[in-house]
N, C-alpha and C positions, 0 to 999 in steps of 0.2 A: 519479092523479086530476087533472082539470083544476083549475088553481089552485095546484099545487105547483111550486115553482121553487127553484133554487139561489141562494144569496146573491150570488155573483159575477154571475150572469146578471141578477138583479134590479137590482143597482147599475149594471150596464152600460146596461140599458134606461132607468133613471131619469136617468142622467147624460146620455144622448143626447137625452132628451125629458122635461123636468121637468113637462110638462103632463099626463103619464100619470096617470090616476085609477084607484083601486082601489075596488071596491064592497064594503062590509061590513067585518067584523073581520079582522084579520091576526094570525097567530101566527108569531113568529120563533123558530126552534129553534137555540140556540147561546148561548154566553156570552163570546165573544171580541170583539175590536175590530170585526171585520167584522159580527158580529151586531148590535153597537151601531149601526154605520153603517146597516145595513139597517133596523133599527127606527126610527131617526130619519128616514130617507128615507120609510118607509112612513107614518109619522104625518103627513107633509106631503102624502101622496098619497091619503089616505082620510079620511072623516068617521067611520069606525068606530073600534073600540077596537084598540089594538096591544098585544100581550103578548109578552114574551120569556120563554122557559123554558130553563134550562140545567141540566146535570148537577151543576155545582159549586155549593157554597154561596156566599153573597155575598162572603166574604173569600177564596174560592178562585178566583173567576172570573178568567179570563185577561185580560179587558178592563181597560184602564187605569182608574185611579180616577176621573179627570176625565171619562172617557167614560161611566162608570156614573152619575156625578152628573148629567150632561147628559141622559141617558136618563130618569132619574127626574124631572128638572126639567120635561121636556116631557110629563109625564103618562103615560109608558109604564110598564106594570106588569111587574115582574120576579118570576118564580116560580122559586125555586131548588130543586135536588135532584130534578129530573124528567128522564127520558129518553124519547124517542119510541118508541112501541110499534106503533101502527097508525094509518093515515089512513082515515077513513070518508068515503064518497062517496054522493051521492044517485043516483036512477034515471038521471039524465042524465050521470053520470060526473064531476060537479063535487064539490069538497071541501065537506063539511058539518061535519066535526069532526076532531079528532086526539086519539088516546088516548095518555096518558103513563103510564109506570110509575115507581115510586119508586126513586131512586138512593140506596142506603145508603152507598156509598163510591165515590170516583172513582179514587184511587191506591192501589197496594199498599204494602207496608212499605218498598220501595226508592224510593217516590214515582214509580213508573212508571204510566202511564195504564192502568188495569185496572178499569173500573167494575163494581160489583156492584149488582144490582137485586132488589127485592122484587116479583116478578111478580104478587102478589095485591093489591098496593096501587096502584091506578090512579085516574086522573082523566080525564075527557073534556072537552075545551075546544072549544066550538062556534066555527066560523070559516068564512070564505069564501076565505081565502088562507093558504097555508103556505109560508114561505121557510126553506129548510134552510141555515143558516150554520154547518155543522159540518165536521169533517175528512173527507177523501176517502180511499178505499182506493187502494193502489198496484197498477196493472195493467200489467205489463211486456210482455204479449203475447209475441211471438217475438223481442223486441229483444236478449235476452241469450243466445239459443240458441248453443251451441258455444263460449261464453266461459267463463272461470274465475271470473267474478264470483260472490261468495257472497251469499246473502240471509239476513238475520237477523230480528229482531223486527219484526212488522208488515209483512213482505215487503220491508223496506228493505234497500238494498245495504250491505254491510260495506266500510268504507274507512278509510284512515289519517286521523286527526283533524287532522293538519297539512296534508297535501298533497291529501287527498281522492282518492287513488289507490286503486283496487280491486285485487283479486288478479289481474285482467287488466291488465298494466302500462300499456296505452294507453287504458284506460277510467277516467275520473274522474267523480265524482258530487257532487251538492250539493243543498241544498234539502230538501223534505219526503221525497224518496225516500231520503235519508240520515238525517236527524234525526227524521223523523216530524213530526206537526203542530207548526209553529212560526210565528213572525212572518215576513212577507215580507222585512223588512230582513235577517233572518238568511240567507235564501236568496240575496239580492243579494250579501251579504258572501261567502258560500260560492262564488258564481259568480265573483267577482273573484279569490279565492284559487285556485279551480280553473283559471281562465284563466292565472294566473301559472304554475301547475304544468304545464299543457299546453305553454306557451311554453318553459319550461325543459326539458321532456321531449324536445322536438324539436330542441333545440340540442345540438350535439356537446360532450362533456366538461362538461356542466352538471349541477349538483346540484339536487335537488328540495327540499332542506332547508336548505342553508347560507344564512345571512342572512335567514331567514324570521322574520316577526313571530309569535311563539308566543302572544302575548296572555296571558301569565301574570301577571296583575295581582293585587295585594293590595288588596282594597277598603278604603276608609277607614271607620272606625267613626264614623258621622255623629253618634252620640249621645255620643261621648267625644272631641271635638276640643278640644285645650287651647291652640290658637294664638290669642293675644289679637287679632291683626289680622283674624281670620276673622269675618265677619258671619254670624251664625246665623239671619238672618231667613228666613221662608218664601218660597216662590216667589210672584212677583207675578201677580195675576189681571187679565187684560185686561178693559177695560170692554165694555159691550154697547150697540150702537146702539139708540136709542129710536124711530127713524123707520120701522122695519120690524118686522113680527111675526115674531120669530126662531123661534117655535115652528111656523110654517107656511111661512115663506119659505125658498127654497134659497140665498138670498144670504148671504154671510158676515156675521154679525152682530157679530163681534169687532172691537173698536177696537184700534189700535196702542197700545203702551205710551206713557204720558206721559214727559216728560223725567225727572221724579222717579222713576217706576217703572224706567226704564232704569238710572238710577244705583243704585237699591236692588238691582236684579237683578244687575248686574255686580259689586256689592260682595260678593255671595255667593261669588264665585270664590276658591278657595284655591290659592295657588302652593305646592303640596306637594312639588315636585321629582320627582313620579312621572311620568317621561317615558319614551318609547320611543326607544332609541338604535339606529340602523342601524349595525351593526359594519362595513359596507362603506363608510361615509361618515365615521365618527368617526376623527379622526386623533390623538386622545389629547392635545389641546392643553391641556386642563385649565381652559379659561376658564370652563366651566360651574361648576366648584367655587368660583371666586372670585365668581360672581354670585349664588349661593344665599345668601339672608340667614339661613338657619337652619342652615348648615353640614351640610346633609342629603345632599350629593352627594359620593361618594368614588370615586376611580378605582382599579381593581384590575387588575393585569396577569396574565392567565392564562398567558402565555408570556414571562416576563421575559428569557429567554435569547436571544430573537430580535433584540433591539436594546438599545441603551444608553439608559436613561432618567435624565435629570438633574432632581432636585427643584427646584421653583421658587425656594426660598430659596438655592440654590447655583448658580443659572443665570448670574449676572453674570460670574464668571471664565470660564465656558465660552463665553458669548456674546462676550465681549471677545476671547478668544483666537481664536475662529473668525472674528470680524469683522476682526481684524488680518490674518489669513491671506488672507481674501477681498480686502481692500483692496490687499494687495501683488500678488495675482494680477491684479487689474484694472489696477493701475498699470503693471506690466511688460508686460501684453498690449497696452496702448496703445502702448508704445514699439516693440514688434515690428511693429505695424501701420504705424507711421510709416516 
């Protein structure tokens, strides 16, 4: 129907020309950050009502909490637990309403996306515009014909979680075609790691895995931090400009942090010692162990037989002995040069 548009297409149009106007009510289908962006852009482009409808309940919505708060602050209505069923159009082919069916659950027991609906429980929302800010299906076309690439859940490619290499050795994947619906920054990160893999793949005698950051982090329990120096204050909230109507203007209404807010925000940082070490760059000097105030860093040698390691408390005799030998070498080498 005329008046149905994808979220990305709508945001592209509105960012290229913020003077675009929409007539009548707007329904945004989706509950993620893009849907929130679309809804907030739509409320600035129409005098009608803007409504968001998502499969997820409020606490399950993938949109960030601050995004949801801003959506509600701007008078946008959020209806949870509904999935699109049918778009209704008038005699001219224009949108006149959209029918939603009740979503009874979004995820299965393994927390995988598997929505279940009650087809008999429906609502009809009258509107003039529908913006679909939901996941898209994967259409490979003939791209993988003749390859060994395997497809799994949701028609996504099966690949190694570290290297993103598929069963076809010279094909690497990333983004939604590998993970399914996820944030853009995750796709960007996968693109970077995939590029590293491709670079290594075309180099002779190179490994796809040695020295890679496996991102095997142990998350801090933020509710059980016992370090006295850690400031447990909440995130600072930037102020809002008063000289513009931030509910209707496309200008950024957020003020920068004040000096006091900057100090409070930076005080939240905890030097926990949880850092990533590149094994190709670490020389095992042990300086990091002396700098950690909490004695949280330990050095462990996986292959002690490869070299001789002198503990720091015993280094003086070793350094003096080697220093004397080096001094003699320098002294006699100068005499030979003369």
